[in-house]
C-alpha positions in Angstrom: 95.7 87.5 60.9 93.5 84.4 60.9 90.6 84.3 62.8 91.8 82.0 65.5 94.5 84.2 66.5 91.8 87.2 66.9 89.4 84.4 69.1 92.7 83.9 71.0 93.2 88.0 71.8 89.3 88.6 72.4 88.6 85.7 74.7 92.6 87.1 76.8 90.9 90.7 76.6 87.9 89.7 78.5 89.4 87.5 80.9 91.3 90.6 81.8 88.2 92.8 81.5 86.6 90.2 84.4 89.6 90.5 86.5 89.4 94.3 86.1 85.2 94.0 87.5 86.4 91.7 89.8 88.6 93.8 91.6 86.6 96.7 91.7 83.8 95.0 93.6 86.3 93.0 95.9 86.1 93.6 99.2 89.9 93.8 99.7 90.0 96.6 97.5 87.0 98.4 99.8 88.7 97.3 102.7 92.0 98.6 101.7 90.9 102.1 101.1 88.8 102.3 104.2 92.0 100.9 106.0 94.4 103.2 104.4 92.5 106.6 104.4 91.9 106.1 108.0 95.3 106.4 108.5 96.2 109.0 106.7 93.5 111.0 108.3 95.2 109.9 111.6 98.2 110.8 110.9 96.9 114.2 109.3 94.9 115.0 112.0 97.5 114.7 114.6 99.8 116.7 112.5 97.5 119.8 112.6 95.3 119.1 115.1 96.2 122.9 116.5 94.9 123.9 113.2 91.1 124.9 112.2 91.7 125.7 108.9 89.1 124.6 106.5 91.4 124.5 103.5 93.8 122.1 105.7 91.2 119.9 106.4 89.8 119.5 103.2 92.8 117.9 101.9 92.6 114.7 104.4 89.7 112.9 101.6 92.2 114.0 98.6 95.5 112.9 100.1 93.8 109.5 101.7 92.3 108.8 98.3 95.6 109.4 96.6 97.7 107.5 98.6 94.8 104.3 98.5 95.2 104.1 94.7 98.8 104.3 94.1 99.5 102.0 97.1 96.9 99.6 95.6 98.2 98.2 92.6 100.9 95.9 95.3 97.9 95.2 96.7 95.7 93.8 93.7 99.4 91.8 92.6 98.7 89.6 95.6 94.8 89.4 95.6 95.2 88.5 91.7 97.6 85.9 92.3 95.3 84.9 95.4 92.3 84.5 94.2 92.8 83.7 90.3 95.5 81.1 90.0 
């Protein structure tokens, strides 16, 4: 592999790293996590409204975080297209 090819690969990697950093600090990501977690808490609270179990209540943040991270990859693709054309 010659130096020019290596340089091109390094520049491409740097662009991906910069895009990852921009996504991690973006307001789009933060707002989506807040909204998705809030929706999960509402649904979960409605389902267990008559239970005072600490173990059931403790699942709320874990479920909200998990669902938000799973669904954020689709939001990120839209965000990348909109912000980094």
